[in-house]
C-alpha positions in Angstrom: 93.7 80.6 146.3 94.8 77.2 147.7 98.1 77.6 149.6 100.7 75.3 151.0 101.9 77.5 153.8 105.1 75.6 154.7 107.7 73.9 152.5 111.4 73.9 152.0 114.0 73.7 149.2 117.7 72.8 149.7 120.8 71.5 148.1 123.2 70.0 150.7 126.0 70.1 148.2 125.7 73.9 148.2 125.0 74.5 151.9 125.1 72.3 154.9 122.0 71.7 156.9 123.3 71.3 160.4 120.0 69.9 161.7 120.5 66.9 159.4 122.8 65.4 162.1 122.5 61.7 161.6 121.6 58.7 159.4 117.9 59.4 160.0 118.2 62.3 157.5 119.8 60.3 154.7 116.5 59.9 152.8 116.2 63.7 152.4 119.9 64.5 152.3 119.8 65.5 148.6 118.8 68.4 146.4 115.1 69.2 146.6 114.0 71.7 143.9 110.8 73.5 143.1 110.5 71.2 140.0 110.3 68.2 142.4 107.5 69.8 144.3 105.5 71.2 141.4 103.7 67.9 140.4 102.3 67.5 143.9 101.0 71.0 143.9 99.4 70.6 140.6 97.8 67.3 141.6 96.2 68.9 144.6 95.2 72.2 143.1 97.7 74.2 145.1 98.0 77.7 143.6 100.6 79.3 145.8 103.2 78.4 148.5 105.2 79.8 151.4 108.8 78.8 151.2 110.5 78.6 154.6 114.1 78.8 155.6 115.9 75.6 156.8 119.3 77.1 157.8 120.4 80.1 159.8 121.9 81.8 156.8 121.4 85.1 155.1 122.8 83.5 151.9 120.1 80.8 151.9 117.4 83.5 152.4 118.7 85.4 149.4 118.5 82.2 147.3 114.9 81.5 148.4 113.9 85.1 147.6 115.4 84.6 144.1 113.2 81.5 143.7 110.2 83.5 144.8 111.0 86.3 142.3 110.9 83.8 139.4 108.0 82.1 137.6 106.3 79.6 139.8 104.0 79.1 142.8 106.1 80.6 145.6 104.2 83.7 146.9 106.3 84.5 149.9 109.5 83.6 151.8 109.9 83.1 155.5 113.6 83.7 155.8 116.2 83.9 158.5 117.7 86.9 160.3 119.7 87.4 163.5 117.1 88.8 165.9 119.9 89.8 168.3 121.8 91.9 165.7 121.7 95.6 166.8 121.7 96.5 163.1 118.6 94.5 162.2 116.3 97.6 162.1 118.5 99.2 159.4 118.7 95.9 157.5 114.9 95.6 157.5 114.1 99.3 157.0 112.9 98.3 153.5 112.3 94.5 153.5 113.2 92.8 150.2 110.4 91.9 147.8 109.0 88.5 148.6 110.0 88.4 152.3 106.9 87.9 154.4 108.4 86.6 157.6 111.4 85.5 159.7 112.1 82.3 161.5 114.8 81.0 163.8 115.3 77.4 165.1 114.3 78.3 168.7 113.9 74.6 169.4 117.7 74.2 169.0 118.6 76.9 171.5 119.9 75.5 174.8 117.9 78.1 176.7 114.2 77.2 176.7 113.5 80.9 177.5 115.5 82.3 174.6 112.5 84.2 173.4 112.5 86.2 176.7 116.0 87.6 176.1 115.9 91.4 175.8 118.0 91.4 172.5 115.6 88.8 171.0 112.6 90.9 172.1 114.1 93.9 170.5 114.5 92.0 167.3 110.9 90.8 167.4 109.8 94.4 167.8 111.8 95.3 164.7 109.9 92.7 162.7 106.6 94.2 163.8 107.8 97.6 162.7 108.8 96.2 159.3 105.4 94.5 158.8 106.8 91.0 158.9 105.5 87.9 160.5 107.5 85.7 163.0 107.3 82.0 162.6 107.7 80.1 165.9 109.7 76.9 165.6 109.3 75.5 169.1 108.6 72.3 171.0 106.5 72.0 174.1 109.6 72.9 176.1 109.6 76.4 174.6 105.9 77.0 174.4 105.7 78.9 177.7 108.3 81.5 176.5 106.5 81.6 173.1 103.3 82.4 175.0 104.9 85.3 176.8 106.4 86.7 173.6 103.1 86.6 171.8 101.3 88.2 174.8 103.9 90.9 175.2 104.0 91.9 171.5 100.4 92.2 170.4 101.5 94.4 167.4 103.5 91.4 165.9 101.8 88.6 164.0 103.1 85.2 165.0 102.6 81.8 163.4 103.2 78.6 165.4 104.9 76.1 163.1 104.0 72.4 163.2 101.4 72.9 166.0 104.2 73.3 168.5 105.6 69.8 167.8 103.6 67.6 170.2 105.3 64.2 170.9 102.8 62.2 168.9 104.9 59.1 168.8 104.9 58.8 172.6 101.2 59.7 172.8 102.0 62.7 175.0 99.1 65.1 175.4 100.1 67.3 178.2 101.5 69.8 178.8 101.3 70.5 175.0 97.5 70.6 174.9 97.0 73.2 177.6 99.9 75.3 176.3 98.5 75.2 172.7 95.0 76.1 174.0 96.5 79.1 176.0 98.4 80.3 173.0 95.2 80.0 170.9 93.5 82.5 173.2 95.9 85.2 172.0 94.5 86.9 168.9 97.9 87.7 167.2 99.0 84.2 166.7 98.0 81.6 164.0 99.0 77.9 163.8 100.2 75.7 161.0 98.5 72.4 160.5 101.8 70.9 159.5 104.7 68.6 160.6 102.6 66.2 162.6 103.4 63.1 160.6 107.1 63.5 161.5 106.3 63.8 165.2 104.6 60.4 165.0 106.2 57.0 164.4 107.5 57.4 160.9 107.0 53.7 160.0 103.8 52.9 161.8 101.7 56.1 162.2 97.9 55.9 161.7 95.5 58.8 161.1 93.7 58.1 164.3 96.9 58.7 166.3 97.4 62.2 164.7 93.9 63.5 164.2 93.2 64.3 167.9 96.2 66.7 167.8 95.1 68.3 164.6 91.6 68.8 165.8 92.8 70.2 169.1 94.6 72.9 167.1 91.5 73.7 165.1 89.5 74.0 168.4 92.2 76.1 170.1 92.8 78.6 167.2 89.7 78.3 165.1 89.8 77.7 161.3 90.4 81.3 160.6 93.8 81.1 162.4 94.9 77.7 161.1 96.8 77.1 157.9 97.7 74.0 156.0 101.4 73.3 155.4 102.9 70.2 153.9 106.4 70.5 155.5 107.7 69.0 152.2 110.3 67.4 151.9 110.7 66.8 155.6 107.3 65.1 155.6 108.6 62.4 153.2 110.5 60.8 156.1 107.1 59.6 157.2 104.5 60.2 154.4 104.0 61.2 150.8 102.7 64.6 150.0 99.4 63.0 149.1 99.2 61.4 152.6 99.7 64.7 154.3 97.0 66.4 152.3 94.6 63.5 153.0 95.4 63.8 156.7 94.6 67.5 156.7 91.4 66.9 154.8 90.3 64.3 157.3 91.1 66.7 160.2 88.9 69.4 158.6 86.1 67.2 157.2 83.7 68.4 159.9 84.2 72.1 159.0 82.0 74.2 156.7 83.2 74.9 153.2 84.2 78.4 154.2 86.2 77.2 157.2 88.0 74.6 155.1 88.8 77.3 152.6 90.4 79.3 155.4 92.6 76.4 156.5 93.7 75.6 152.9 94.5 79.1 151.8 92.5 82.0 153.3 94.4 82.1 156.6 97.8 82.0 155.1 96.8 84.5 152.4 95.7 87.0 155.1 98.4 86.5 157.6 101.3 86.6 155.2 99.7 89.1 152.8 99.9 86.8 149.8 96.2 86.1 149.1 96.0 88.1 145.8 
């Protein structure tokens, strides 16, 4: 199965997306439905997808789960939950069908060590007990705390979104590269090869500017712990879906056929339990 392990759907007329906080977001400030994405999936032989939350809302998560329950390519949902809620264990005693993971916009928390908070750690432990994955939406600022959380919770499967969001546009390499390599040495975390085009200069990026970051991720985690994600429609701020696929194919062209199959489906299928 060929899997796009990271995309979104939203309708700003139904629910605000607080992170769309300026004119920069105007090109994507409209309804994006599964029917808009479907032609791209078909064109690139994508059989299944992972639909990821974009707002801190239980209501949005319920809507995404309804999409996954219908006919279509969505095989699993990474939704949102309040990790600090003392009632989380009861709420997730029987996770709803289709829910494969939880994500929170840690990058937007004022405290770079938010993942170290005892109430957050309790919530992460609840996810492990429920058999769910935790997607890490962090920047290099939060990578040290992410490393501590992954190291301290070996029973929980983590996924690093967007390679930890290196500042490609500035050409920054450190401290991101060392932090990503250190995280890759921990066996219970995988990494999404996603979101790099929007960390580059949207109007002037070139593959040679992004490929070193992508290949560092492949070296740090290994193909069996890297998964392709388009980050559609956010990616369209900088690139078409076709461009994102082509970039990922360039980054993986040196791999064996089996390794490429892992990146483009096998890893996501195994980690999220959606490979059948």
